[in-house]
C-alpha positions as CSV (number, residue, x, y, z in Angstrom):
1,X,83.2,248.8,-18.8
2,X,80.1,247.3,-16.7
3,X,76.7,246.3,-18.0
4,X,74.4,246.4,-15.4
5,X,72.2,243.1,-15.2
6,X,68.9,245.1,-13.9
7,X,68.8,247.3,-16.8
8,X,69.3,244.3,-19.1
9,X,66.3,242.7,-17.4
10,X,64.0,245.5,-18.2
11,X,64.9,245.9,-21.7
12,X,64.1,242.0,-22.0
13,X,61.1,242.1,-20.3
14,X,59.8,245.3,-22.8
15,X,60.9,243.4,-26.0
16,X,63.7,245.8,-26.5
17,X,66.0,242.9,-26.8
18,X,65.5,239.0,-27.2
19,X,68.7,238.0,-25.0
20,X,70.5,239.8,-22.6
21,X,74.0,238.1,-23.7
22,X,73.5,238.6,-27.2
23,X,74.3,242.6,-26.5
24,X,77.1,242.1,-24.4
25,X,80.3,242.5,-26.3
26,X,83.5,240.5,-25.4
27,X,85.5,242.7,-22.7
28,X,82.3,244.0,-20.7
29,X,81.4,242.7,-17.5
30,X,78.0,242.1,-16.2
31,X,77.2,243.3,-12.8
32,X,74.2,241.6,-11.0
33,X,72.4,243.7,-8.7
34,X,68.9,244.8,-7.4
35,X,67.4,248.1,-7.9
36,X,66.9,248.7,-4.4
37,X,70.4,247.3,-3.4
38,X,73.3,249.6,-3.6
39,X,77.0,248.8,-4.9
40,X,78.4,250.1,-1.9
41,X,76.8,247.4,0.1
42,X,78.9,244.5,-1.5
43,X,82.4,246.6,-1.0
44,X,81.3,246.8,2.8
45,X,81.4,243.0,3.5
46,X,83.8,241.7,5.6
47,X,86.8,239.6,3.9
48,X,87.2,235.9,5.2
49,X,90.2,235.3,6.9
50,X,92.8,233.0,5.0
51,X,95.0,230.5,6.3
52,X,98.8,231.4,5.5
53,X,100.9,228.6,4.2
54,X,99.6,225.1,5.1
55,X,101.5,221.6,4.2
56,X,99.1,218.6,3.8
57,X,101.5,215.6,4.3
58,X,100.7,211.9,3.0
59,X,102.7,209.1,3.8
60,X,102.1,205.6,2.7
61,X,104.0,202.4,1.7
62,X,102.9,201.9,-1.9
63,X,104.2,204.9,-3.9
64,X,101.4,204.5,-6.9
65,X,98.9,204.9,-4.2
66,X,100.4,207.6,-2.7
67,X,101.2,209.6,-6.2
68,X,97.2,209.2,-7.2
69,X,96.0,210.9,-3.7
70,X,98.3,213.4,-4.3
71,X,97.0,214.1,-7.5
72,X,93.5,214.1,-6.3
73,X,94.5,216.5,-3.5
74,X,95.3,219.0,-6.4
75,X,92.5,218.3,-8.0
76,X,90.0,218.9,-5.0
77,X,92.1,222.1,-4.3
78,X,91.7,223.6,-7.7
79,X,87.8,222.6,-7.7
80,X,87.5,224.5,-4.1
81,X,89.4,227.9,-5.4
82,X,92.5,226.9,-2.9
83,X,95.7,227.8,-4.5
84,X,98.3,224.8,-4.4
85,X,102.0,226.3,-4.4
86,X,104.0,223.7,-4.7
87,X,104.3,219.6,-4.0
88,X,107.3,217.6,-3.3
89,X,108.6,214.3,-2.4
90,X,111.0,213.4,0.4
91,X,113.3,210.1,0.1
92,X,111.7,207.1,1.4
93,X,112.8,205.6,4.7
94,X,113.5,202.3,5.3
95,X,112.0,200.5,8.3
96,X,113.0,197.0,9.4
97,X,110.1,195.1,10.9
98,X,110.6,192.3,13.1
99,X,108.4,189.6,14.7
100,X,109.5,187.3,17.5
101,X,108.6,183.9,18.8
102,X,106.6,184.0,22.1
103,X,109.0,184.5,25.2
104,X,111.9,184.7,23.0
105,X,114.4,187.0,21.4
106,X,114.7,185.0,18.1
107,X,113.4,186.5,14.9
108,X,110.4,184.9,13.5
109,X,110.0,187.0,10.4
110,X,111.7,190.3,9.2
111,X,110.3,192.6,6.5
112,X,112.0,195.7,5.3
113,X,109.7,198.3,4.2
114,X,109.8,201.7,2.5
115,X,107.5,204.6,3.8
116,X,107.1,207.3,1.2
117,X,106.2,210.8,1.9
118,X,104.7,213.4,-0.4
119,X,103.7,217.2,0.6
120,X,101.4,219.6,-0.9
121,X,101.9,223.3,-0.1
122,X,98.7,225.6,-0.4
123,X,98.3,229.1,0.5
124,X,95.4,231.7,1.2
125,X,92.8,228.9,2.1
126,X,89.7,230.6,3.3
127,X,88.8,229.7,6.8
128,X,85.2,228.7,5.9
129,X,86.4,226.3,2.9
130,X,89.5,224.8,4.8
131,X,87.5,222.2,7.1
132,X,85.3,221.1,4.1
133,X,88.7,220.5,2.1
134,X,90.2,218.6,5.0
135,X,86.7,216.5,5.5
136,X,87.1,215.7,2.0
137,X,90.5,214.6,2.1
138,X,89.7,212.4,5.0
139,X,86.9,210.8,3.4
140,X,88.9,210.1,0.1
141,X,91.9,208.9,1.8
142,X,92.9,205.2,0.6
143,X,93.7,202.8,3.1
144,X,97.4,202.6,4.2
145,X,97.5,206.1,3.8
146,X,98.1,208.9,6.6
147,X,97.5,212.3,6.5
148,X,98.8,215.0,8.5
149,X,98.2,218.8,8.1
150,X,100.2,221.5,9.5
151,X,102.0,225.1,9.3
152,X,104.8,225.6,7.0
153,X,108.2,226.0,9.2
154,X,111.5,226.7,8.4
155,X,112.7,223.4,9.1
156,X,110.5,221.7,6.6
157,X,111.4,224.4,3.9
158,X,115.4,222.6,5.2
159,X,114.4,219.4,5.2
160,X,113.3,219.7,1.6
161,X,116.6,220.1,-0.1
162,X,119.4,217.4,0.0
163,X,122.5,218.7,1.8
164,X,125.7,219.1,-0.6
165,X,128.5,217.7,1.9
166,X,131.1,219.0,-0.3
167,X,130.1,222.5,0.0
168,X,129.6,222.2,3.6
169,X,133.1,220.8,3.9
170,X,135.0,223.8,1.7
171,X,132.6,226.4,3.8
172,X,134.4,224.8,6.8
173,X,137.9,225.0,5.5
174,X,137.1,228.6,4.3
175,X,136.4,229.3,8.1
176,X,139.2,227.9,9.6
177,X,141.3,230.1,7.0
178,X,139.7,233.3,8.2
179,X,139.7,232.3,11.8
180,X,143.7,232.0,11.1
181,X,143.8,235.2,9.7
182,X,142.1,236.9,12.3
183,X,144.6,235.6,14.9
184,X,147.7,237.0,13.3
C-alpha cells in the first residue's frame, strides 16, 4: 500500500499530525512526488544501459595484499550497488627472473617469484556508475598490483576449473571403443 508524501506534508503543516513517520505502519511504502508532477512521468524515464558480465582481474606478488584488495573491491561494489556474483583465485604462476653480468651470459642473481591472481565477477553494472567504480579501484590500487577489466568469456570460465586428467583419459578410451564398434 502506498502513502503519498504530499498528503502527509499537508497534514503535518495544518497540525493534524506531529510527524509523518509516526503514522506510517510497517509494510507501507512512502511515495514522494509533488502535487503538480504526475506519477507516469517517473515511469516514462529511460532505463540506464547496463554491462553484462565483467571480470575485474588483479595480479600481484604478495598474496595478503591481493586478498585485502579483493575484499576492498567487494566493499566498493556493494556501496555503489554493483552486484558481485563470483570471485575466485587461480593457482599461482612460477616466475624465474635472472640477471646477468654485463656483456656475459653468466648469471649474476636468480629470483624465483610467485605471481598470484584473483578475479571478481560483476554483473548488471550501470553504465554511469562503472567509470566511477573503475576510477575508485585505480586510485585505491596498492603498489605492485595490476588491475585488468574485461568481459567474461568461455575461455575464462574453462580456465577456472582444474582439469581431471583421469576423466579425460577414460573419455578417450570410451571414444576409442565406440569408434571400433562403429567400424565393425
